[in-house]
N, C-alpha and C positions, 0 to 999 in steps of 0.2 A: 504494500500500500504506500503510495507516494502522497506527500502533503504539499499543498500549495499555500504560499504566504503572499498576501497583498502587502507590499512594502511602501507603496506610494500611489497617489491618485493624481490625475490631471484631467481637466475638462475645459472646453471652450464651447459654449452653448448659446442658444437664443436668449437665455435669461442671465447669463454671466460668463465672464471670460476667464474664470478660474474656479476651482472647487469651492472655496468659501462663498463667493458671490452666487454661484449656481445653487448651492445648498440652501443659502439664506432665501433666495427667490422661491425655491420649491417649497420650503416650510411656510413661507408667506402666501403661497398659492398664486404667485404671479405667473402670468402666461407670457410666452415669448412670441405669440402669434400677432402679426400686424400686417399692414399693407406691404406688398412686395415692392422693393426699391431697387433691386439689382438689374432689372431689365423691364422693357416695355410690356405691360400686361394687357394692353387694349385688345389684342386678338383672342384673349382667353376669358372664359367665364369666371374662373377662380382667380381672385386678385389678392389673396392673402397667404402667408406662409410663416414659418418660424425661421427667420433669417438671424444670423449672428449680426447684431446691430453695432454700428460705429466701429467696424473692424478696419484697421489700417495695417496691412501686411508689413509696412516699413517700420512698425514698432517692434517687429519680431525678426525681420530678415533684411539683409541688404537688398537694394533695388534689383540687382542682377539675379540673385537667388529667388526673390519673390516673383519675378517675371517667368522664371523657368518652372515654377510649381503650380499645379492646380490648387484651387482654394481648399479642397478637402484634404490634400496632402499637407498644406500649411497647417490646417487645424490639427492633423494627426501629430505633426512635429511639435506644435505648441503644447498640446496635452502631454506628449511624451516627456518633453523637457520639464514640465511642471511635476509630473509623476516621479521623474528621476530626482529632482531637487527635494521633493517631499520625502522620498525614501531615505535620503542621506547615504545611499549606497555608493561605495567606491568600487568601480569595476576595474579589475586588473587581471593579469594572467592566471591568478589562482582561482578566480570565480567566473570568468567571462563565459565559460561553457554552461553555466547554470542560470543565466539571466535571459529573460524573455519579456516580450510585451504582447498584451492582448489588446486589440484595437477593435472598437465597434463603431459603425457608421450607419446612418439612416439613409444612405444613398442607394 
């Protein structure tokens, strides 16, 4: 029997750009659903979604790196960085083979 240990968490969501703000919003019952702002919705019947609001990739990545990555990949890296920082784990040659990341996406 193998054990799994969650050592750190990371999140970037429609209700928060990190775990504490997301958790606070969830406990308060805040919804992340609002009018779509990322593209023209006039040809569509549905005009609302749960977008990550006020997201600026340049706050997390240099311009060249941000241009090369799809938005969902940026979110994955941001959440992973937060989880790694939250864990306090130092990865080196003695433990690198025992480290993994589980990523979930609504795409």
